[in-house]
C-alpha positions in Angstrom: 0.0 0.0 0.0 1.4 3.4 -1.0 2.0 6.2 1.5 -1.0 8.2 0.3 -3.3 5.2 0.1 -2.5 4.4 3.7 -3.2 7.9 4.8 -6.6 7.7 3.0 -7.6 4.6 5.0 -9.7 6.3 7.7 -11.8 8.0 5.0 -11.5 5.5 2.2 -15.2 4.8 2.0 -16.1 8.5 2.0 -13.5 9.3 -0.6 -14.8 6.5 -2.9 -18.4 8.0 -2.4 -17.0 11.5 -3.1 -15.8 10.3 -6.6 -19.5 9.7 -7.5 -20.6 13.0 -6.0 -17.9 14.9 -7.9 -18.8 13.2 -11.3 -22.4 14.1 -10.7 -21.5 17.7 -9.8 -19.8 18.1 -13.2 -22.6 16.8 -15.4 -24.0 18.9 -18.2 -26.6 18.7 -21.0 -24.0 19.9 -23.5 -22.2 16.9 -25.1 -18.9 18.7 -25.6 -18.8 19.7 -21.9 -19.4 16.1 -20.8 -16.6 14.9 -23.1 -14.2 17.4 -21.5 -15.2 16.8 -17.9 -14.9 13.1 -18.4 -11.3 13.7 -19.7 -10.7 15.8 -16.5 -12.0 13.1 -14.2 -9.9 10.4 -15.9 -6.7 12.3 -15.3 -7.3 13.5 -11.8 -4.3 13.9 -9.5 -3.7 12.7 -5.9 -6.9 14.5 -4.7 -5.0 15.8 -1.7 -7.4 18.8 -1.3 -10.6 16.7 -0.8 -8.5 14.4 1.5 -7.7 17.4 3.7 -11.5 18.2 3.8 -12.5 14.7 4.8 -9.7 14.1 7.3 -10.3 17.5 8.9 -14.0 16.8 9.2 -13.6 13.3 10.6 -11.0 14.4 13.1 -13.5 16.8 14.6 -16.9 15.0 14.0 -19.0 12.9 11.8 -18.8 13.3 8.0 -22.1 14.3 6.5 -23.7 15.7 3.3 -22.1 19.1 4.0 -18.7 17.5 4.0 -19.3 16.1 0.5 -20.6 19.4 -0.7 -17.4 21.1 0.7 -15.1 18.6 -1.0 -16.9 18.9 -4.3 -17.0 22.7 -4.1 -13.3 22.9 -3.5 -12.4 20.4 -6.2 -14.6 22.2 -8.7 -13.0 25.6 -8.0 -9.5 24.1 -7.8 -10.0 22.4 -11.2 -11.3 25.6 -12.7 -8.3 27.6 -11.5 -5.9 24.9 -12.9 -7.6 25.2 -16.3 -7.4 28.9 -16.3 -3.8 28.8 -15.1 -2.8 26.6 -18.1 -4.3 29.2 -20.5 -2.5 32.1 -18.8 0.8 30.2 -18.7 0.4 28.9 -22.2 1.0 25.4 -20.8 0.1 22.5 -22.9 0.7 19.6 -20.4 -0.5 18.9 -16.9 0.4 15.7 -14.9 1.8 14.1 -18.1 -1.4 14.6 -20.1 -2.4 17.3 -22.6 -4.0 20.3 -21.0 -7.6 21.3 -21.9 -6.3 24.3 -23.9 -3.9 22.1 -25.8 -6.7 19.8 -27.0 -9.6 22.2 -27.3 -7.9 25.7 -27.5 -8.0 28.6 -25.2 -11.6 29.8 -25.8 -13.1 26.5 -24.8 -10.7 26.0 -21.9 -11.7 29.4 -20.4 -15.4 28.6 -20.9 -15.0 25.2 -19.2 -13.2 26.8 -16.3 -16.0 29.4 -16.0 -18.6 26.5 -16.1 -16.9 24.7 -13.3 -16.7 27.9 -11.2 -20.4 28.4 -11.7 -21.2 24.7 -10.8 -19.3 25.2 -7.6 -21.2 28.3 -6.7 -24.5 26.7 -7.5 -23.7 23.6 -5.6 -23.2 25.5 -2.4 -26.2 27.7 -2.9 -28.5 24.8 -3.7 -27.4 23.1 -0.5 -27.7 26.3 1.5 -24.0 26.1 2.5 -23.2 29.8 2.5 -20.5 29.5 5.1 -18.6 27.0 2.9 -19.1 29.3 -0.1 -17.7 32.3 1.8 -14.6 30.3 2.9 -13.8 29.0 -0.6 -14.7 32.3 -2.4 -12.3 34.1 -0.2 -9.6 31.6 -1.1 -10.2 32.0 -4.9 -10.0 35.8 -4.5 -6.6 35.4 -2.6 -5.3 33.0 -5.3 -6.0 35.6 -8.0 -4.3 38.3 -5.9 -1.3 36.1 -5.4 -0.9 35.4 -9.1 -1.1 39.1 -10.0 1.3 40.0 -7.2 3.8 37.4 -8.5 3.4 38.7 -12.1 4.0 42.3 -11.0 7.1 41.4 -9.0 8.5 39.1 -11.7 9.0 42.1 -13.9 11.5 43.7 -11.6 12.8 40.6 -9.8 12.7 42.5 -6.5 11.0 39.9 -4.4 12.0 39.9 -0.7 11.2 37.0 1.7 8.3 39.0 3.0 6.8 39.3 -0.4 7.5 35.7 -1.3 5.6 34.5 1.7 2.7 36.9 0.9 2.6 35.4 -2.6 2.6 31.7 -1.6 0.2 32.3 1.3 -2.3 33.7 -1.2 -1.5 31.5 -4.2 -1.2 28.1 -2.6 -1.8 28.1 1.2 -5.2 29.9 0.9 -6.8 26.9 -0.8 -5.4 24.3 1.6 -6.5 26.6 4.4 -10.0 26.6 3.0 -10.0 22.8 2.8 -9.3 22.4 6.5 -11.7 25.2 7.5 -14.5 23.8 5.3 -14.0 20.3 6.8 -14.3 21.8 10.3 -17.3 23.9 9.4 -19.1 21.0 7.7 -19.2 19.1 11.0 -20.5 22.2 12.8 -17.3 23.1 14.6 -17.4 26.4 16.4 -15.7 29.6 15.0 -12.5 29.2 17.1 -11.9 25.7 15.8 -12.7 26.7 12.2 -10.2 29.5 12.6 -7.6 27.1 14.1 -8.0 24.6 11.3 -7.8 27.5 8.7 -4.4 28.5 10.3 -3.4 24.8 10.3 -4.2 24.6 6.5 -2.4 27.8 5.8 0.9 26.7 7.5 0.6 23.3 5.8 0.1 25.0 2.4 3.2 27.2 2.9 5.3 24.2 3.7 3.8 22.4 0.6 4.8 25.3 -1.7 8.3 25.6 -0.3 8.7 21.9 -1.0 7.6 22.5 -4.6 10.1 25.4 -4.9 12.9 23.1 -3.6 12.4 20.7 -6.4 13.7 23.3 -8.9 17.2 23.4 -7.2 17.8 20.3 -5.2 20.7 18.4 -6.8 20.5 15.8 -3.9 16.9 14.9 -4.7 15.9 11.4 -5.8 13.6 12.7 -8.5 16.5 13.3 -11.0 18.0 16.5 -12.2 16.6 19.8 -11.0 14.1 21.2 -13.6 15.1 24.8 -13.5 11.5 25.7 -14.5 11.2 28.5 -12.0 14.4 30.1 -13.4 13.0 29.8 -16.9 9.8 31.5 -15.7 11.7 34.2 -13.8 10.2 33.1 -10.5 12.0 34.2 -7.4 11.5 31.5 -4.8 12.8 31.0 -1.3 16.1 29.1 -2.2 17.1 31.7 -4.7 16.0 34.7 -2.5 18.0 33.4 0.4 21.1 32.7 -1.7 21.0 36.2 -3.2 20.9 37.7 0.3 24.1 35.8 1.1 25.9 36.9 -2.1 28.2 39.8 -2.8 26.9 42.7 -4.9 28.7 41.5 -8.1 27.4 37.9 -7.6 23.9 39.1 -7.1 24.0 41.3 -10.3 25.3 38.4 -12.3 22.7 35.9 -11.1 19.8 38.4 -11.6 21.2 39.1 -15.1 21.0 35.4 -15.9 17.5 35.0 -14.6 16.4 38.1 -16.5 18.1 37.6 -19.8 19.7 34.2 -20.2 17.1 31.9 -18.5 16.6 29.7 -21.6 20.3 28.6 -21.7 20.7 25.2 -19.9 24.3 25.9 -18.9 23.3 29.3 -17.3 20.4 27.6 -15.6 22.8 25.2 -14.0 25.1 28.1 -13.0 22.1 29.5 -11.0 21.3 26.1 -9.5 25.0 25.6 -8.4 25.0 29.1 -6.9 21.9 28.4 -4.8 23.3 25.2 -3.6 26.7 26.8 -2.7 24.9 29.5 -0.7 23.0 26.9 1.3 19.7 28.1 -0.2 18.3 24.5 -0.3 19.2 23.8 3.4 17.6 27.1 4.4 14.4 26.3 2.5 14.2 22.8 4.0 14.7 24.3 7.5 12.0 26.9 6.9 9.6 24.3 5.4 10.0 22.0 8.4 9.4 24.9 10.8 6.0 25.6 9.1 5.2 21.9 9.0 5.9 21.5 12.8 3.9 24.7 13.6 0.9 23.2 11.6 1.1 19.9 13.5 1.3 21.6 16.9 -2.1 23.3 16.2 -3.7 19.8 16.4 -2.3 19.1 19.9 -5.5 19.9 21.7 -7.7 17.7 19.5 -8.4 14.2 20.9 -6.4 11.4 19.4 -8.0 9.3 16.6 -7.1 7.4 13.5 -8.3 10.4 11.4 -6.1 12.8 13.4 -3.1 10.5 13.0 -3.8 10.3 9.2 -4.1 14.1 9.0 -0.7 14.5 10.6 0.7 11.9 8.2 -0.8 13.9 5.3 1.1 17.0 6.5 4.3 15.0 6.6 3.6 13.6 3.2 3.3 17.2 1.7 6.9 17.8 2.8 8.5 14.4 1.9 6.8 13.7 -1.4 8.9 13.0 -4.5 6.9 15.4 -6.7 
């Protein structure tokens, strides 16, 4: 049994039932939409976000219809944002498959994303789950703000650690925060616990994103050679930001010049990767990631022990030890 499959065990029945709920929530009377949504379902990822919803809910109470609504709402909105991201980034592959815009072009991809967003909104309204809608809508707003902030800062490459954390909190952590908060709210947890779980999800999401950023530079990783994708896209992430802060003025100018103007040259990309490793940028990122992970886990200390709580902690650990 794989690590993630073992983590799913306390909510396996609920996750299997969720699959059916999610398929139904995407149904349409338009044949083209059904073809595309069927394609989306077939190439689904690890489904970590619904898993955060179900484990958070079961750790605090009994899973019910509101929990299924919460998981479906988050997965619909998350899928919509991924489709829109692929259009914005002109990306033609996701998880080893062709993206929606690669197969059906940008116009259809944007409309499918809009359709999924509307389905999520209607799902929550039809079930009178306005608290869940507010939590997730706030996350979607923050994700958009984070993307725009990153685009704005990428033009000047003047991202400080403070700005970096603001970007990843909005872009990535806000959605995982909404997963944990929605799970708690779905089992009628009080406002203090919903807020605690929201913070738990935020800290976990920050650790998750730092792990993603490490993949770009970690020459000691078991996943093969570093990709250098963030360098190609002129993204200033924590390993690079830290390394630049340790560099001399001339080193800093040279590295920024490469990221700005020579980021498509493989030899120059590896110069940046070597620079980050020499300046201990990877070690700093790992230490920071583990600090956020441990802070997230400590927020669960007051919750009674259970198989679900144990699995939720294991899920947090998985986000920082995964191989991709």
